[in-house]
KEKE-3310 file (N, C-alpha, C; in steps of 0.2 Angstrom, whole numbers, plus 5000, padded with zeros to 4 digits):
npx = (4781:4793:4796:4794:4797:4808:4823:4841:4850:4845:4846:4857:4853:4841:4844:4852:4843:4833:4836:4833:4828:4829:4832:4824:4828:4823:4827:4825:4831:4844:4859:4877:4882:4870:4869:4882:4881:4873:4882:4893:4887:4885:4896:4898:4904:4915:4914:4903:4894:4895:4891:4878:4873:4875:4867:4861:4868:4873:4862:4868:4876:4886:4901:4905:4917:4908:4895:4883:4881:4869:4860:4846:4832:4815:4802:4790:4779:4769:4759:4750:4746:4755:4768:4775:4781:4794:4796:4808:4814:4827:4834:4845:4853:4859:4864:4866:4872:4860:4852:4844:4845:4838:4839:4831:4831:4821:4806:4794:4781:4781:4773:4769:4779:4779:4768:4770:4778:4771:4762:4768:4770:4775:4788:4796:4804:4817:4823:4834:4836:4824:4818:4824:4821:4808:4809:4816:4807:4795:4800:4806:4794:4787:4795:4794:4780:4781:4788:4778:4768:4773:4776:4763:4758:4765:4758:4747:4751:4759:4749:4743:4756:4757:4749:4743:4753:4759:4763:4753:4761:4760:4759:4770:4779:4775:4780:4794:4796:4792:4802:4812:4808:4809:4823:4828:4821:4828:4839:4837:4833:4840:4853:4848:4844:4859:4862:4852:4857:4869:4866:4861:4871:4881:4893:4890:4881:4869:4854:4845:4840:4826:4821:4826:4819:4810:4817:4824:4812:4810:4822:4818:4807:4814:4822:4814:4807:4819:4820:4807:4808:4819:4813:4802:4809:4815:4805:4798:4809:4809:4795:4797:4806:4799:4790:4796:4800:4789:4785:4795:4792:4780:4784:4792:4781:4775:4784:4786:4774:4773:4785:4778:4768:4775:4781:4770:4765:4777:4774:4764:4770:4783:4778:4771:4782:4789:4781:4779:4774:4771:4775:4775:4769:4768:4752:4749:4739:4727:4714:4715:4729:4729:4721:4730:4740:4735:4729:4740:4746:4735:4735:4750:4750:4740:4744:4756:4752:4743:4754:4761:4752:4749:4762:4761:4764:4756)
npy = (4352:4350:4356:4371:4388:4388:4390:4396:4389:4375:4371:4364:4351:4348:4347:4336:4327:4325:4320:4323:4335:4354:4370:4385:4401:4416:4434:4448:4463:4462:4464:4464:4455:4448:4439:4433:4421:4412:4412:4406:4393:4389:4391:4404:4417:4431:4443:4441:4442:4454:4461:4458:4464:4478:4491:4495:4487:4482:4473:4456:4440:4431:4420:4409:4398:4389:4392:4402:4421:4429:4446:4455:4464:4468:4476:4489:4498:4516:4524:4534:4550:4566:4562:4548:4534:4524:4510:4500:4485:4479:4463:4450:4434:4421:4406:4389:4371:4365:4375:4390:4407:4421:4439:4452:4470:4479:4480:4470:4463:4446:4435:4432:4426:4413:4408:4405:4395:4386:4384:4375:4361:4349:4352:4354:4344:4347:4354:4367:4373:4374:4382:4395:4396:4400:4411:4420:4420:4426:4440:4445:4443:4454:4465:4465:4468:4480:4488:4487:4494:4506:4509:4508:4520:4529:4530:4538:4549:4553:4556:4569:4576:4578:4586:4601:4616:4611:4603:4605:4611:4603:4590:4589:4589:4577:4567:4570:4563:4550:4547:4547:4537:4526:4526:4524:4510:4503:4501:4492:4481:4478:4471:4457:4447:4442:4438:4426:4420:4415:4407:4397:4391:4377:4372:4376:4369:4369:4370:4358:4346:4345:4358:4367:4373:4381:4390:4395:4402:4412:4419:4424:4433:4442:4446:4453:4462:4471:4475:4480:4492:4498:4502:4509:4520:4526:4531:4539:4549:4554:4559:4570:4578:4580:4587:4599:4604:4608:4617:4626:4630:4635:4647:4653:4657:4665:4676:4679:4685:4695:4703:4707:4714:4725:4730:4735:4745:4753:4759:4770:4777:4782:4788:4799:4804:4808:4818:4827:4831:4842:4853:4864:4857:4849:4854:4858:4862:4861:4852:4844:4840:4833:4823:4816:4812:4803:4794:4789:4782:4773:4764:4761:4755:4745:4737:4732:4724:4715:4708:4703:4695:4686:4680:4672:4675:4683)
npz = (5664:5676:5689:5698:5703:5711:5720:5717:5721:5719:5707:5702:5708:5703:5690:5690:5694:5685:5671:5657:5657:5655:5662:5664:5669:5674:5676:5683:5681:5689:5700:5698:5709:5712:5700:5703:5709:5700:5690:5696:5697:5683:5677:5671:5659:5664:5658:5650:5660:5665:5654:5654:5666:5663:5655:5638:5629:5613:5601:5599:5598:5606:5608:5621:5631:5637:5635:5627:5625:5623:5616:5614:5609:5614:5606:5606:5599:5597:5588:5591:5596:5597:5591:5586:5597:5602:5613:5621:5627:5635:5634:5640:5638:5644:5636:5640:5640:5647:5652:5650:5655:5656:5657:5661:5659:5661:5668:5661:5650:5650:5646:5634:5629:5637:5633:5620:5620:5626:5616:5606:5612:5608:5603:5614:5617:5612:5619:5628:5614:5608:5619:5616:5602:5605:5613:5603:5593:5598:5600:5587:5580:5587:5584:5569:5569:5574:5565:5553:5559:5560:5546:5540:5547:5539:5527:5529:5533:5522:5512:5518:5517:5504:5499:5491:5493:5504:5519:5535:5550:5561:5555:5547:5559:5564:5553:5555:5568:5564:5556:5566:5576:5566:5565:5579:5580:5571:5575:5585:5576:5565:5567:5570:5559:5558:5571:5572:5561:5565:5575:5568:5562:5558:5565:5577:5584:5591:5585:5580:5566:5567:5571:5564:5551:5559:5564:5553:5548:5559:5555:5543:5545:5553:5543:5534:5543:5544:5531:5529:5537:5531:5519:5523:5529:5519:5511:5520:5521:5507:5507:5516:5509:5498:5504:5507:5495:5489:5498:5495:5482:5483:5491:5480:5471:5479:5481:5468:5465:5473:5468:5456:5459:5466:5455:5447:5456:5455:5443:5442:5452:5446:5436:5443:5450:5439:5434:5445:5461:5467:5459:5445:5430:5413:5408:5420:5433:5424:5418:5407:5409:5421:5416:5407:5414:5422:5413:5408:5419:5421:5408:5408:5419:5419:5407:5411:5420:5414:5406:5416:5422:5411:5410:5421:5434:5443)
capx = (4787:4793:4796:4794:4798:4813:4830:4845:4855:4843:4846:4860:4851:4835:4846:4854:4838:4830:4842:4831:4825:4830:4830:4824:4827:4820:4829:4822:4837:4849:4865:4882:4882:4865:4872:4888:4879:4872:4888:4897:4884:4885:4903:4898:4911:4915:4912:4895:4889:4896:4887:4869:4871:4875:4861:4862:4870:4870:4860:4872:4878:4894:4902:4910:4918:4903:4889:4882:4879:4863:4857:4840:4827:4808:4800:4783:4778:4763:4758:4745:4749:4759:4774:4776:4785:4796:4798:4812:4814:4833:4834:4850:4851:4864:4862:4871:4868:4855:4849:4843:4844:4836:4840:4827:4834:4817:4799:4790:4777:4784:4767:4769:4785:4777:4763:4773:4782:4765:4759:4771:4773:4778:4794:4799:4810:4823:4827:4837:4836:4817:4817:4829:4816:4801:4810:4817:4801:4791:4804:4806:4787:4787:4799:4790:4773:4782:4789:4773:4764:4776:4776:4756:4757:4767:4753:4742:4757:4761:4743:4743:4762:4758:4743:4745:4755:4763:4760:4754:4766:4760:4760:4778:4783:4775:4784:4801:4795:4792:4809:4817:4806:4813:4830:4827:4819:4833:4846:4837:4832:4845:4858:4843:4846:4866:4861:4849:4860:4874:4863:4859:4878:4882:4898:4888:4877:4863:4848:4844:4836:4819:4819:4828:4813:4806:4823:4823:4806:4812:4826:4814:4804:4819:4825:4807:4807:4824:4818:4801:4811:4824:4808:4799:4814:4816:4797:4797:4813:4806:4790:4799:4810:4795:4785:4801:4801:4782:4785:4800:4789:4775:4788:4793:4776:4774:4790:4785:4769:4776:4788:4775:4763:4779:4783:4764:4765:4783:4773:4762:4775:4787:4775:4770:4787:4792:4778:4780:4768:4770:4779:4771:4771:4763:4745:4747:4731:4722:4711:4719:4735:4728:4719:4735:4744:4728:4729:4747:4745:4730:4738:4756:4750:4736:4748:4761:4747:4742:4759:4764:4748:4751:4768:4759:4767:4750)
capy = (4354:4345:4360:4379:4393:4385:4393:4395:4383:4369:4371:4357:4344:4346:4344:4328:4321:4325:4319:4325:4342:4359:4375:4392:4405:4423:4438:4456:4469:4461:4467:4459:4452:4443:4435:4428:4414:4407:4413:4400:4386:4387:4394:4410:4421:4437:4447:4440:4444:4461:4464:4458:4469:4485:4493:4497:4483:4480:4466:4452:4433:4431:4413:4407:4390:4384:4395:4409:4426:4434:4451:4457:4470:4467:4483:4491:4506:4517:4529:4539:4557:4571:4559:4540:4532:4517:4508:4494:4482:4475:4455:4446:4428:4415:4400:4385:4366:4362:4381:4396:4412:4427:4443:4458:4476:4482:4476:4469:4456:4438:4431:4430:4420:4407:4405:4404:4389:4381:4382:4369:4357:4343:4354:4354:4338:4349:4357:4373:4376:4376:4389:4400:4399:4404:4418:4423:4420:4432:4445:4446:4445:4460:4470:4465:4470:4487:4490:4488:4499:4512:4509:4510:4526:4534:4531:4543:4555:4554:4559:4574:4581:4580:4591:4607:4621:4610:4600:4609:4610:4597:4583:4588:4587:4570:4566:4569:4560:4544:4546:4547:4531:4521:4524:4519:4503:4499:4498:4484:4475:4477:4464:4451:4442:4439:4434:4421:4415:4412:4401:4392:4388:4370:4372:4378:4361:4370:4369:4352:4347:4347:4365:4372:4376:4385:4396:4399:4406:4418:4422:4427:4437:4446:4451:4456:4468:4476:4477:4485:4499:4503:4505:4515:4526:4530:4533:4545:4554:4555:4563:4576:4582:4583:4593:4604:4606:4611:4624:4631:4633:4640:4653:4656:4659:4672:4680:4682:4690:4702:4708:4707:4719:4730:4733:4738:4750:4757:4763:4777:4781:4785:4794:4805:4807:4813:4826:4830:4832:4850:4858:4864:4851:4850:4852:4859:4866:4861:4846:4840:4838:4827:4817:4813:4809:4798:4790:4785:4777:4768:4761:4757:4750:4740:4734:4728:4718:4709:4705:4698:4689:4680:4676:4668:4679:4685)
capz = (5668:5683:5695:5697:5709:5715:5721:5711:5723:5718:5700:5700:5710:5699:5683:5690:5696:5680:5666:5651:5660:5655:5667:5662:5675:5672:5682:5683:5683:5694:5700:5697:5714:5712:5695:5703:5711:5694:5685:5698:5695:5676:5673:5665:5659:5669:5652:5648:5666:5665:5648:5656:5670:5660:5650:5631:5625:5606:5598:5597:5601:5608:5609:5626:5631:5641:5634:5623:5627:5618:5618:5610:5612:5613:5606:5607:5595:5597:5583:5594:5600:5592:5587:5588:5602:5603:5619:5621:5634:5633:5636:5638:5639:5644:5634:5641:5637:5649:5655:5647:5659:5653:5662:5658:5661:5665:5668:5655:5652:5647:5646:5627:5627:5640:5628:5613:5622:5627:5610:5604:5617:5605:5600:5620:5617:5608:5626:5627:5608:5608:5624:5612:5598:5607:5615:5596:5589:5601:5601:5581:5577:5589:5580:5563:5570:5575:5559:5550:5561:5557:5539:5539:5548:5534:5522:5532:5534:5514:5510:5520:5515:5497:5497:5487:5497:5509:5524:5540:5554:5565:5550:5547:5565:5565:5549:5558:5573:5562:5554:5572:5578:5563:5566:5585:5580:5566:5580:5588:5572:5560:5568:5572:5555:5559:5576:5571:5557:5568:5580:5563:5560:5560:5570:5584:5585:5594:5582:5577:5559:5567:5573:5558:5548:5563:5565:5546:5549:5562:5551:5538:5548:5555:5537:5531:5547:5541:5524:5529:5541:5527:5514:5526:5531:5510:5509:5525:5518:5501:5508:5518:5504:5493:5506:5506:5489:5488:5502:5492:5476:5485:5492:5475:5469:5483:5480:5461:5465:5477:5465:5451:5462:5467:5448:5445:5460:5454:5438:5445:5457:5443:5431:5447:5451:5434:5433:5452:5465:5471:5454:5439:5425:5407:5410:5426:5434:5419:5417:5402:5412:5426:5413:5403:5419:5424:5407:5407:5424:5419:5403:5409:5426:5416:5402:5416:5425:5410:5404:5421:5422:5405:5412:5428:5439:5447)
cpx = (4786:4794:4796:4795:4802:4818:4835:4850:4850:4843:4851:4857:4845:4838:4849:4848:4834:4834:4839:4827:4830:4828:4829:4822:4827:4824:4828:4828:4841:4855:4870:4883:4877:4867:4877:4886:4877:4878:4893:4894:4885:4891:4902:4903:4909:4912:4905:4891:4890:4891:4880:4868:4872:4870:4864:4867:4868:4866:4865:4872:4885:4895:4907:4912:4913:4896:4889:4880:4875:4862:4852:4837:4820:4806:4793:4783:4770:4764:4754:4749:4752:4764:4773:4782:4787:4798:4802:4814:4821:4832:4841:4849:4858:4861:4867:4866:4862:4851:4849:4841:4844:4835:4836:4829:4829:4810:4796:4785:4778:4780:4767:4774:4783:4772:4765:4777:4775:4761:4762:4775:4777:4786:4799:4805:4816:4826:4828:4835:4828:4815:4818:4823:4811:4802:4812:4809:4796:4794:4804:4800:4785:4789:4796:4784:4775:4784:4783:4768:4768:4775:4768:4755:4760:4763:4748:4746:4758:4755:4742:4750:4762:4752:4746:4747:4758:4759:4758:4759:4766:4761:4768:4781:4782:4779:4792:4800:4795:4799:4814:4814:4809:4819:4831:4826:4825:4839:4844:4836:4836:4850:4854:4845:4854:4864:4857:4853:4867:4872:4862:4867:4879:4888:4896:4884:4872:4857:4849:4840:4829:4816:4822:4823:4809:4812:4824:4817:4807:4817:4823:4810:4809:4822:4819:4807:4812:4822:4812:4805:4814:4818:4805:4803:4815:4810:4796:4802:4811:4799:4792:4803:4805:4790:4789:4802:4794:4782:4790:4796:4784:4778:4790:4788:4774:4778:4789:4778:4769:4780:4785:4771:4769:4780:4776:4764:4770:4780:4770:4766:4781:4784:4774:4776:4790:4789:4779:4774:4767:4773:4775:4774:4767:4756:4744:4742:4727:4720:4715:4726:4735:4725:4725:4739:4739:4730:4734:4747:4741:4733:4745:4754:4746:4740:4754:4757:4746:4747:4762:4758:4749:4757:4766:4762:4763:4746)
cpy = (4351:4349:4368:4382:4390:4390:4392:4389:4377:4366:4363:4351:4343:4344:4337:4325:4321:4325:4324:4332:4347:4364:4382:4396:4413:4428:4444:4460:4468:4464:4462:4454:4446:4438:4430:4421:4408:4407:4408:4393:4384:4390:4398:4414:4428:4442:4447:4442:4452:4464:4463:4463:4476:4486:4495:4494:4482:4473:4462:4445:4432:4422:4413:4400:4386:4386:4400:4414:4430:4440:4453:4462:4467:4474:4483:4498:4508:4524:4533:4545:4561:4568:4551:4540:4524:4515:4501:4491:4477:4468:4454:4441:4424:4408:4393:4377:4365:4368:4387:4401:4418:4434:4450:4465:4480:4478:4477:4462:4451:4434:4428:4425:4414:4404:4403:4396:4383:4380:4377:4364:4352:4345:4354:4349:4341:4354:4364:4377:4379:4382:4396:4401:4403:4410:4423:4425:4426:4439:4448:4448:4452:4466:4471:4469:4478:4491:4491:4494:4506:4514:4511:4517:4532:4536:4537:4549:4558:4559:4566:4578:4582:4583:4598:4612:4619:4607:4604:4607:4604:4590:4583:4587:4579:4565:4564:4564:4552:4543:4545:4539:4526:4520:4521:4511:4500:4497:4493:4479:4473:4471:4457:4445:4438:4436:4427:4416:4412:4406:4395:4388:4381:4368:4374:4373:4363:4368:4363:4352:4349:4354:4370:4375:4382:4391:4399:4404:4412:4421:4427:4432:4443:4451:4455:4463:4473:4479:4483:4492:4503:4506:4511:4521:4529:4534:4540:4551:4558:4561:4570:4580:4584:4589:4599:4607:4610:4617:4629:4634:4637:4647:4657:4660:4666:4678:4683:4686:4697:4706:4710:4714:4726:4734:4738:4745:4755:4761:4770:4780:4785:4790:4800:4807:4811:4820:4830:4832:4839:4855:4858:4859:4852:4849:4855:4865:4866:4853:4842:4837:4832:4821:4813:4810:4802:4792:4784:4780:4772:4762:4757:4753:4743:4736:4730:4721:4712:4706:4700:4692:4683:4676:4671:4670:4681:4680)
cpz = (5676:5689:5694:5703:5713:5715:5716:5714:5723:5712:5699:5703:5705:5692:5683:5692:5689:5673:5659:5651:5656:5660:5662:5668:5672:5678:5679:5685:5689:5694:5699:5702:5714:5705:5697:5704:5705:5689:5689:5695:5687:5672:5667:5665:5661:5664:5651:5653:5666:5660:5651:5662:5667:5656:5643:5628:5617:5605:5597:5599:5601:5610:5616:5626:5633:5638:5630:5626:5621:5621:5613:5613:5610:5612:5605:5603:5595:5592:5586:5596:5595:5589:5589:5593:5601:5610:5618:5628:5632:5637:5635:5641:5638:5642:5635:5638:5640:5653:5650:5653:5656:5659:5659:5662:5664:5665:5663:5655:5647:5646:5638:5625:5630:5636:5622:5614:5623:5622:5606:5608:5614:5604:5608:5621:5615:5614:5625:5619:5606:5613:5619:5606:5599:5609:5608:5593:5591:5600:5593:5578:5581:5586:5572:5563:5571:5568:5553:5552:5558:5551:5536:5541:5544:5529:5524:5531:5526:5511:5512:5518:5508:5495:5495:5493:5503:5514:5530:5545:5558:5560:5549:5552:5566:5561:5551:5563:5569:5559:5561:5574:5573:5563:5574:5584:5575:5570:5583:5584:5567:5561:5570:5566:5557:5566:5576:5565:5560:5572:5575:5561:5563:5565:5577:5588:5591:5592:5579:5572:5562:5570:5568:5554:5553:5565:5559:5546:5552:5559:5545:5540:5551:5549:5535:5536:5544:5536:5525:5533:5535:5522:5518:5527:5524:5510:5513:5523:5512:5501:5511:5514:5498:5496:5506:5500:5487:5493:5498:5486:5478:5488:5486:5472:5473:5482:5472:5461:5469:5472:5458:5454:5464:5460:5446:5450:5458:5448:5440:5450:5453:5437:5437:5448:5445:5433:5439:5455:5467:5466:5449:5433:5419:5410:5416:5428:5429:5420:5412:5405:5418:5422:5409:5407:5421:5419:5407:5412:5423:5415:5405:5414:5422:5411:5405:5419:5420:5406:5409:5422:5417:5407:5418:5434:5444:5447)
residu = (MET:VAL:ALA:GLY:ASN:PHE:GLY:THR:ALA:ASP:ILE:PRO:GLY:LEU:LEU:HIS:GLU:HIS:LYS:ASP:ALA:VAL:VAL:TRP:LEU:ASP:MET:LEU:ASP:PRO:ASP:GLU:ALA:ALA:LEU:GLN:SER:ILE:ALA:ALA:LEU:LEU:GLN:LEU:HIS:PRO:LEU:ALA:VAL:GLU:ASP:ALA:VAL:HIS:ASP:HIS:GLN:ARG:PRO:LYS:LEU:ASP:ARG:TYR:ARG:ASN:HIS:LEU:PHE:MET:ASN:VAL:TYR:ASP:VAL:ARG:VAL:SER:THR:ASN:GLY:PRO:ALA:PRO:THR:VAL:GLU:LYS:VAL:GLU:ILE:SER:ALA:PHE:VAL:ALA:GLU:ARG:ALA:LEU:ILE:THR:VAL:ARG:LYS:SER:ASP:SER:ASP:ILE:SER:ALA:ILE:THR:LYS:ARG:TRP:ASP:ALA:ASP:PRO:GLU:LEU:ALA:LYS:HIS:GLY:VAL:ALA:PHE:LEU:MET:TYR:GLY:LEU:LEU:ASP:VAL:VAL:VAL:ASP:GLY:GLN:PHE:ALA:ALA:ALA:ARG:MET:LEU:ASP:GLU:ALA:ILE:ASP:LYS:THR:GLU:ASP:ALA:MET:LEU:GLU:GLU:GLY:GLY:ALA:PRO:ARG:THR:VAL:ARG:LEU:TYR:GLY:PHE:GLY:LEU:ARG:LYS:ALA:LEU:VAL:GLN:LEU:ARG:ARG:ALA:VAL:ALA:PRO:MET:PRO:ASP:VAL:VAL:GLY:THR:LEU:LEU:GLN:GLN:ASP:LEU:ASP:LEU:VAL:VAL:ASP:GLY:LEU:LYS:PRO:TYR:TYR:ARG:ASP:VAL:ASP:ASP:HIS:ALA:ARG:ARG:ALA:THR:GLU:THR:ILE:ASP:THR:ALA:ARG:ASP:ARG:ILE:ASN:SER:SER:LEU:GLU:ALA:ASP:LEU:SER:GLU:GLN:SER:ASN:GLN:LEU:ASN:ASP:ILE:THR:ARG:LYS:LEU:ALA:ALA:TRP:ALA:ALA:ILE:ILE:ALA:VAL:PRO:THR:ALA:ILE:THR:GLY:TRP:PHE:GLY:GLN:ASN:VAL:PRO:PHE:TRP:GLY:TYR:GLU:HIS:VAL:SER:GLY:PHE:ALA:ALA:SER:THR:PHE:LEU:ILE:ILE:VAL:ALA:GLY:GLY:GLY:LEU:TYR:LEU:PHE:LEU:LYS:ARG:ARG:GLY:TRP:LEU)
# end
């Protein structure tokens, strides 16, 4: 590094003085006015400046005459608590011939990016393409780690969901939280293979041969992250459906048992109703009549119980 902590007005002079140097400028949530000075120096397109200022842009790589504009998301996932959470930091980047301007829409720790650059100083000779590689490598590795963390959380949730009788409500709600987190993560991850693939196109003339293996490694991680998310989403959907089926089966068992007991109770009700409770009947005021009624109740009810038990309804 030949200079640091300089003003934006010093950029043209430093680039002119150091012919082989490139500049990295990081800006935290600037407004459009703050970007105008940089836009004038590097001839940034107004549409790219507008996208860099406004939040919630999709991950993409746009080509302009003098520069590229990239938008990506650095993600962090937490699987603790009642539901998993996904935190996303939107990062926009202007990629010029000798300058990389990053715009972070919210505060975040960028030390991982600078450490990634410091880890391969021999690649620094490739200039802006090297800076782009370090940025993308950290972002994609973070996305892949987040996808794996959610996938591992599904393992524990599946075990609880597949227990007999269905999962407890807290486990079921956590499963819905996992599905929501996967959807949020996929919005940030799914476009990344296209972004990296566009950078590798020969007509772009950005990535030299010495850096292509490193970019292909980033592309591989981006694709694996997307595949992991898609697989995890299918798993959690299948688990939630299996849990719903288990609850439905349990409800059917309870309904059958209630119907069976209702049938058993209906037998003595029917017999006593046939004989009547307060009118004379066969054997009225005789022990034989009471014994016959009781015998019919026991035999009919017991026979129905055994029949329903044999059918598995009780």
